[in-house]
N, C-alpha and C positions, 0 to 999 in steps of 0.2 A: 468481192466484198472485202474491204479493208478492215483490219483490226487495229483499234486504238492502243498505242503504247505510250509510256511516259518518256521523258528525256533520259532518265536513268536507264530504263530498258533499252532505249535506242543506243545509248553509249556502250552498254554491255554487249549488245548484239554486233555493233560495229567493231568492237574489240575482238570478238570471236572471228569475224570475217578477216580481220587484219593479222590474226595469229600466224606465227611462223609454221604452225602445225596444220593450218587450214589447207585443205586440198579440194579443189573444185571438181567434183565428178558428178555431172548432171545426172539427176535421177536416182542417185544412191543416198540413202539416209546415213547420217553419222559422219560425213566427211568434212563438213564446214564447221569447225569448232576449235576448241582449245581445252587444255587441261586447267581446271580452276582449283586453286589452292591458296592458302594463306600467304604464300610468299609473293604472289602477284596481284592479289585481289584483296580488298577490305571485305573480309567475309561477313562482318556484322551487316553490311549493306548488301553484299552480293547474294547472300542466302535469301533475302526477301525478293530481290529482283529475279533470281532464278525461280523461286516459287511462283511468283506472279506470271512469268513467261511460260512456265510449265502448265499452269492452270489455264492459260490462253492457247495452249497446244501449239506453241511457236518453237519450243526447244525440246530436245531429248537430253535427259540427265542420266549418265551412265552410273553404274554401281561404284561406290567408293573403293579406292585402292591406295596403297602406300606410295609415297614419293620414292624416287630412286634411292635417296638416302635413308628412307624408312622412318623419317622423323615427323611426318605429317601426312594427312589424308588428302586425296584429290579426287575429282570427278572429271570424266570426259563430258563436255557439254557441247551439243551440236545444234545447229539451226535446221529446221525442217526445210526441205528442198523448195517447197512452194513460196518461201519467203526470201529466196536468194536469187538475185539476177546474175547469172553466171557470166554473161558477157561484160558486164560493168563492175563486177566485184562489189555489189551493193545490195541493200535490202529492197524488197518489193512487197506489195500487197499489205503494207502497214501504214497507219496514219499516226502522226506524231502530235500528241496533245500540246506539247510546249511550242510547236511551230518552228523548231530549229532545224 
């Protein structure tokens, strides 16, 4: 069964997959993701996208922690394994409302 997501949600998830921190370890939660903070993301939009994806049970949002400089907060956000195609480095089991 596929879950419907918006174009913004798809864009956010693809960005997590393409992160330099993403590591594809099949079967382990928490490895396909990125640190999300104000320096790399528009947090006014991203907070809403993260909330929606968390409610749909697609992502896991870690506890807030300080950036290395200590001047901002960040969260580790990862995609649940059942939504990641490890062979093709892409999303699976998701339908896109925007059709892109």
